[in-house]
C-alpha positions as CSV (number, residue, x, y, z in Angstrom):
1,M,194.9,-81.0,-116.8
2,L,193.3,-84.3,-115.3
3,V,191.5,-84.6,-118.6
4,D,195.0,-84.4,-120.4
5,G,196.1,-87.0,-118.0
6,F,193.3,-89.4,-118.9
7,K,193.8,-88.9,-122.6
8,S,197.5,-89.8,-122.1
9,L,196.4,-93.0,-120.2
10,L,193.9,-93.9,-122.9
11,Q,196.4,-93.5,-125.7
12,L,199.3,-95.3,-123.7
13,E,196.8,-98.3,-123.0
14,S,195.3,-98.3,-126.7
15,E,198.9,-98.3,-128.2
16,F,200.2,-101.1,-125.8
17,R,197.1,-103.2,-126.4
18,Q,197.7,-103.1,-130.0
19,L,201.3,-103.9,-129.8
20,K,200.5,-106.7,-127.4
21,T,198.1,-108.3,-129.9
22,A,200.2,-107.9,-132.9
23,P,203.8,-109.2,-132.0
24,A,206.7,-108.4,-134.2
25,K,207.0,-111.5,-136.7
26,G,209.7,-110.8,-139.3
27,D,210.2,-113.4,-142.1
28,N,213.5,-114.6,-140.5
29,G,211.6,-115.4,-137.2
30,D,214.3,-113.6,-135.3
31,L,212.9,-114.6,-131.9
32,R,215.7,-112.6,-130.2
33,T,214.7,-109.2,-131.8
34,S,211.0,-110.0,-131.1
35,A,211.6,-110.8,-127.5
36,Y,213.9,-107.8,-127.1
37,I,211.3,-105.6,-128.7
38,A,208.5,-107.1,-126.4
39,A,210.4,-106.4,-123.5
40,L,211.1,-102.8,-124.5
41,V,207.5,-102.2,-125.3
42,G,206.7,-103.5,-121.8
43,E,209.1,-101.2,-120.1
44,T,208.1,-98.2,-122.3
45,Y,204.5,-98.9,-121.3
46,R,205.5,-99.3,-117.4
47,R,207.6,-96.2,-117.6
48,G,204.7,-94.3,-119.4
49,L,202.3,-95.3,-116.6
50,S,204.8,-94.4,-114.0
51,V,205.4,-90.8,-115.3
52,L,201.6,-90.4,-115.7
53,D,201.0,-91.6,-112.1
54,D,203.6,-89.2,-110.8
55,G,202.0,-86.5,-112.9
56,L,198.5,-87.1,-111.8
57,S,199.8,-87.3,-108.0
58,L,201.2,-83.9,-108.5
59,I,197.9,-82.5,-110.1
60,L,195.9,-83.9,-107.3
61,A,198.4,-82.3,-104.7
62,I,198.1,-78.9,-106.6
63,H,194.2,-79.3,-106.7
64,S,194.1,-80.1,-102.8
65,A,196.4,-77.0,-102.1
66,G,193.4,-74.8,-103.2
67,E,195.3,-72.6,-105.8
68,E,192.2,-70.4,-106.5
69,R,191.5,-69.9,-102.8
70,L,195.2,-68.8,-102.3
71,E,194.8,-66.3,-105.0
72,A,191.6,-65.0,-103.7
73,Q,193.4,-64.9,-100.2
74,A,196.4,-63.0,-101.7
75,H,194.2,-60.3,-103.3
76,E,192.2,-59.9,-100.1
77,T,195.4,-59.6,-98.0
78,E,196.7,-57.0,-100.7
79,A,193.7,-54.9,-100.2
80,E,193.8,-55.1,-96.4
81,I,197.5,-53.8,-96.8
82,V,196.7,-50.9,-98.8
83,T,193.8,-50.0,-96.4
84,L,196.3,-50.7,-93.3
85,G,199.0,-48.6,-95.2
86,A,196.6,-45.6,-95.9
87,E,195.5,-45.5,-92.2
88,A,199.2,-45.7,-91.0
89,A,197.7,-46.4,-87.4
90,D,198.7,-50.0,-86.8
91,Q,202.2,-50.9,-88.1
92,E,202.4,-54.1,-86.3
93,R,199.3,-55.4,-87.9
94,L,200.4,-54.1,-91.2
95,G,203.7,-56.1,-90.7
96,L,201.9,-59.3,-90.1
97,K,199.6,-58.8,-93.2
98,E,202.8,-58.2,-95.3
99,R,204.4,-61.4,-93.9
100,A,201.1,-63.3,-94.6
101,L,201.1,-62.0,-98.2
102,A,204.8,-63.0,-98.7
103,A,204.0,-66.6,-97.5
104,I,201.0,-66.9,-99.8
105,Q,202.7,-65.8,-102.8
106,E,205.6,-68.1,-102.1
107,R,203.0,-71.2,-102.0
108,L,201.6,-69.7,-105.3
109,V,205.0,-69.6,-106.9
110,M,205.7,-73.3,-105.7
111,L,202.2,-74.5,-107.0
112,K,203.0,-72.9,-110.3
113,G,206.3,-74.7,-110.3
114,Q,204.6,-78.0,-109.5
115,R,201.9,-77.5,-112.2
116,Q,204.9,-77.1,-114.7
117,R,206.4,-80.2,-113.6
118,A,203.2,-82.1,-113.7
119,T,202.7,-80.7,-117.3
120,E,206.2,-82.2,-118.0
121,L,205.3,-85.5,-116.7
122,L,202.0,-85.7,-118.6
123,H,204.1,-84.8,-121.8
124,Q,206.5,-87.5,-121.1
125,A,203.6,-89.8,-120.8
126,E,202.5,-88.8,-124.2
127,L,205.9,-89.3,-125.7
128,C,206.0,-93.0,-124.3
129,A,202.6,-93.4,-126.2
130,S,204.0,-91.8,-129.3
131,A,207.1,-94.1,-129.1
132,L,204.9,-97.1,-128.8
133,N,202.7,-96.0,-131.9
134,L,206.0,-95.4,-133.8
135,T,207.1,-98.9,-133.0
136,R,203.6,-100.4,-134.0
137,L,204.1,-98.8,-137.3
138,E,207.7,-99.8,-137.6
139,L,206.7,-103.4,-136.8
140,A,203.9,-103.2,-139.5
141,G,206.6,-102.1,-142.1
142,L,208.7,-105.2,-140.9
143,K,205.8,-107.5,-141.7
144,A,205.7,-105.8,-145.3
145,E,209.4,-105.9,-145.8
146,D,211.8,-107.9,-143.5
147,S,214.3,-105.4,-142.8
148,R,216.8,-105.6,-139.6
149,A,217.2,-101.9,-139.7
150,R,213.6,-101.3,-139.3
151,G,213.7,-103.5,-136.2
152,Q,216.6,-101.7,-135.0
153,A,214.9,-98.4,-135.3
154,A,211.9,-99.6,-133.3
155,I,214.2,-100.8,-130.6
156,A,215.9,-97.3,-130.6
157,S,212.7,-95.5,-130.5
158,L,211.7,-97.4,-127.4
159,R,214.9,-97.1,-125.8
160,K,214.9,-93.6,-126.2
161,A,211.3,-93.1,-124.8
162,T,212.3,-95.1,-121.8
163,E,215.7,-93.3,-121.1
164,E,213.8,-90.0,-121.3
165,S,211.1,-91.0,-118.9
166,Q,213.8,-92.3,-116.5
167,A,215.6,-88.8,-116.8
168,I,212.5,-86.9,-116.2
169,Q,211.6,-88.8,-113.1
170,R,215.2,-88.7,-111.7
171,E,215.0,-85.0,-112.3
172,L,211.7,-84.5,-110.6
173,D,213.0,-86.6,-107.6
174,Q,215.9,-84.5,-107.4
175,R,213.8,-81.3,-107.3
176,L,211.5,-82.7,-104.8
177,G,214.2,-83.9,-102.7
178,G,213.5,-87.5,-102.9
Protein backbone atom coordinates (compact mmCIF):
# COMPACT_ATOMS: atom_id res chain seq x y z
CA MET A 1 0.00 0.00 0.00
CA LEU A 2 2.85 2.39 0.74
CA VAL A 3 4.19 1.82 -2.77
CA ASP A 4 0.77 2.76 -4.19
CA GLY A 5 0.77 5.92 -2.09
CA PHE A 6 4.23 6.85 -3.31
CA LYS A 7 3.19 6.28 -6.93
CA SER A 8 0.14 8.50 -6.39
CA LEU A 9 2.34 11.20 -4.89
CA LEU A 10 4.71 11.09 -7.86
CA GLN A 11 1.82 11.24 -10.34
CA LEU A 12 0.15 14.11 -8.48
CA GLU A 13 3.41 16.06 -8.24
CA SER A 14 4.27 15.46 -11.90
CA GLU A 15 0.88 16.62 -13.18
CA PHE A 16 0.90 19.68 -10.94
CA ARG A 17 4.43 20.65 -11.99
CA GLN A 18 3.54 20.28 -15.68
CA LEU A 19 0.42 22.41 -15.26
CA LYS A 20 2.32 25.01 -13.27
CA THR A 21 4.98 25.41 -15.95
CA ALA A 22 2.48 25.55 -18.83
CA PRO A 23 -0.29 27.95 -17.79
CA ALA A 24 -3.51 28.23 -19.79
CA LYS A 25 -3.20 30.76 -22.58
CA GLY A 26 -6.04 31.10 -25.01
CA ASP A 27 -5.98 33.37 -28.02
CA ASN A 28 -8.45 35.67 -26.28
CA GLY A 29 -6.13 36.07 -23.32
CA ASP A 30 -8.99 35.40 -20.93
CA LEU A 31 -7.09 36.16 -17.72
CA ARG A 32 -10.08 35.49 -15.48
CA THR A 33 -10.45 31.94 -16.79
CA SER A 34 -6.70 31.39 -16.55
CA ALA A 35 -6.64 32.64 -12.95
CA TYR A 36 -9.64 30.52 -12.06
CA ILE A 37 -8.08 27.42 -13.61
CA ALA A 38 -4.82 28.12 -11.78
CA ALA A 39 -6.70 28.40 -8.48
CA LEU A 40 -8.59 25.15 -9.11
CA VAL A 41 -5.38 23.39 -10.13
CA GLY A 42 -3.82 24.49 -6.84
CA GLU A 43 -6.89 23.42 -4.85
CA THR A 44 -7.03 20.02 -6.60
CA TYR A 45 -3.33 19.50 -5.93
CA ARG A 46 -3.68 20.46 -2.25
CA ARG A 47 -6.76 18.27 -1.90
CA GLY A 48 -4.90 15.37 -3.50
CA LEU A 49 -2.00 15.86 -1.10
CA SER A 50 -4.41 16.06 1.82
CA VAL A 51 -6.23 12.79 1.04
CA LEU A 52 -2.89 11.15 0.30
CA ASP A 53 -1.56 12.31 3.67
CA ASP A 54 -4.67 10.99 5.42
CA GLY A 55 -4.39 7.67 3.59
CA LEU A 56 -0.72 7.24 4.37
CA SER A 57 -1.31 8.12 8.03
CA LEU A 58 -3.95 5.42 8.14
CA ILE A 59 -1.61 2.92 6.49
CA LEU A 60 1.08 3.66 9.06
CA ALA A 61 -1.43 3.24 11.89
CA ILE A 62 -2.52 -0.11 10.44
CA HIS A 63 1.08 -1.21 10.08
CA SER A 64 1.97 -0.20 13.64
CA ALA A 65 -1.01 -2.19 14.96
CA GLY A 66 0.76 -5.38 13.85
CA GLU A 67 -1.99 -6.98 11.79
CA GLU A 68 0.11 -10.07 11.00
CA ARG A 69 0.98 -10.46 14.67
CA LEU A 70 -2.70 -10.20 15.60
CA GLU A 71 -3.65 -12.83 13.03
CA ALA A 72 -1.00 -15.19 14.41
CA GLN A 73 -2.22 -14.45 17.93
CA ALA A 74 -5.80 -15.23 16.87
CA HIS A 75 -4.77 -18.61 15.41
CA GLU A 76 -2.78 -19.43 18.53
CA THR A 77 -5.70 -18.48 20.79
CA GLU A 78 -8.11 -20.54 18.67
CA ALA A 79 -5.84 -23.56 19.08
CA GLU A 80 -5.69 -23.00 22.85
CA ILE A 81 -9.50 -22.78 22.97
CA VAL A 82 -9.82 -26.09 21.12
CA THR A 83 -7.35 -27.71 23.55
CA LEU A 84 -9.08 -26.25 26.61
CA GLY A 85 -12.48 -27.25 25.26
CA ALA A 86 -11.31 -30.84 24.82
CA GLU A 87 -9.96 -30.96 28.36
CA ALA A 88 -13.13 -29.44 29.85
CA ALA A 89 -11.22 -28.94 33.07
CA ASP A 90 -10.72 -25.19 33.35
CA GLN A 91 -13.92 -23.42 32.21
CA GLU A 92 -12.78 -20.09 33.64
CA ARG A 93 -9.59 -20.13 31.59
CA LEU A 94 -11.59 -21.19 28.52
CA GLY A 95 -13.88 -18.18 28.99
CA LEU A 96 -10.88 -15.84 29.27
CA LYS A 97 -9.40 -17.22 26.07
CA GLU A 98 -12.72 -16.87 24.24
CA ARG A 99 -13.01 -13.22 25.32
CA ALA A 100 -9.40 -12.61 24.30
CA LEU A 101 -10.11 -14.12 20.88
CA ALA A 102 -13.20 -11.94 20.48
CA ALA A 103 -11.13 -8.84 21.26
CA ILE A 104 -8.44 -9.84 18.76
CA GLN A 105 -11.04 -10.52 16.08
CA GLU A 106 -12.67 -7.15 16.75
CA ARG A 107 -9.32 -5.40 16.25
CA LEU A 108 -8.75 -7.35 13.03
CA VAL A 109 -12.17 -6.32 11.69
CA MET A 110 -11.38 -2.69 12.58
CA LEU A 111 -8.01 -2.92 10.83
CA LYS A 112 -9.69 -4.36 7.73
CA GLY A 113 -12.11 -1.40 7.70
CA GLN A 114 -9.24 1.04 8.13
CA ARG A 115 -7.36 -0.63 5.29
CA GLN A 116 -10.43 -0.16 3.06
CA ARG A 117 -10.63 3.52 4.02
CA ALA A 118 -6.93 3.94 3.27
CA THR A 119 -7.47 2.33 -0.14
CA GLU A 120 -10.36 4.73 -0.81
CA LEU A 121 -8.19 7.72 0.12
CA LEU A 122 -5.33 6.56 -2.12
CA HIS A 123 -7.83 6.11 -4.93
CA GLN A 124 -9.09 9.65 -4.35
CA ALA A 125 -5.53 10.97 -4.62
CA GLU A 126 -5.22 9.13 -7.93
CA LEU A 127 -8.47 10.76 -9.09
CA CYS A 128 -7.03 14.18 -8.26
CA ALA A 129 -3.91 13.37 -10.29
CA SER A 130 -6.13 12.15 -13.14
CA ALA A 131 -8.15 15.38 -12.99
CA LEU A 132 -4.92 17.38 -13.25
CA ASN A 133 -3.86 15.24 -16.19
CA LEU A 134 -7.21 15.73 -17.91
CA THR A 135 -6.96 19.48 -17.29
CA ARG A 136 -3.48 19.56 -18.80
CA LEU A 137 -4.79 17.77 -21.89
CA GLU A 138 -7.79 20.12 -22.10
CA LEU A 139 -5.51 23.14 -21.81
CA ALA A 140 -3.27 21.77 -24.54
CA GLY A 141 -6.40 21.56 -26.67
CA LEU A 142 -7.18 25.18 -25.79
CA LYS A 143 -3.87 26.25 -27.23
CA ALA A 144 -4.69 24.45 -30.45
CA GLU A 145 -8.26 25.77 -30.67
CA ASP A 146 -9.45 28.68 -28.58
CA SER A 147 -12.64 27.23 -27.15
CA ARG A 148 -14.39 28.55 -24.09
CA ALA A 149 -16.24 25.25 -23.73
CA ARG A 150 -12.96 23.36 -23.39
CA GLY A 151 -11.87 25.79 -20.68
CA GLN A 152 -15.16 25.21 -18.90
CA ALA A 153 -14.63 21.44 -19.22
CA ALA A 154 -11.24 21.78 -17.52
CA ILE A 155 -12.80 23.86 -14.76
CA ALA A 156 -15.63 21.33 -14.28
CA SER A 157 -13.16 18.46 -14.08
CA LEU A 158 -11.09 20.19 -11.41
CA ARG A 159 -14.18 21.24 -9.48
CA LYS A 160 -15.49 17.67 -9.51
CA ALA A 161 -12.19 16.21 -8.26
CA THR A 162 -11.99 18.79 -5.48
CA GLU A 163 -15.60 18.22 -4.37
CA GLU A 164 -15.19 14.43 -4.41
CA SER A 165 -12.02 14.67 -2.33
CA GLN A 166 -13.73 16.92 0.19
CA ALA A 167 -16.69 14.52 0.43
CA ILE A 168 -14.39 11.53 1.01
CA GLN A 169 -12.51 13.40 3.73
CA ARG A 170 -15.78 14.50 5.42
CA GLU A 171 -17.03 10.92 5.32
CA LEU A 172 -13.77 9.63 6.80
CA ASP A 173 -13.89 12.27 9.53
CA GLN A 174 -17.45 11.23 10.39
CA ARG A 175 -16.51 7.54 10.46
CA LEU A 176 -13.55 8.23 12.73
CA GLY A 177 -15.62 10.50 14.95
CA GLY A 178 -13.52 13.58 14.25
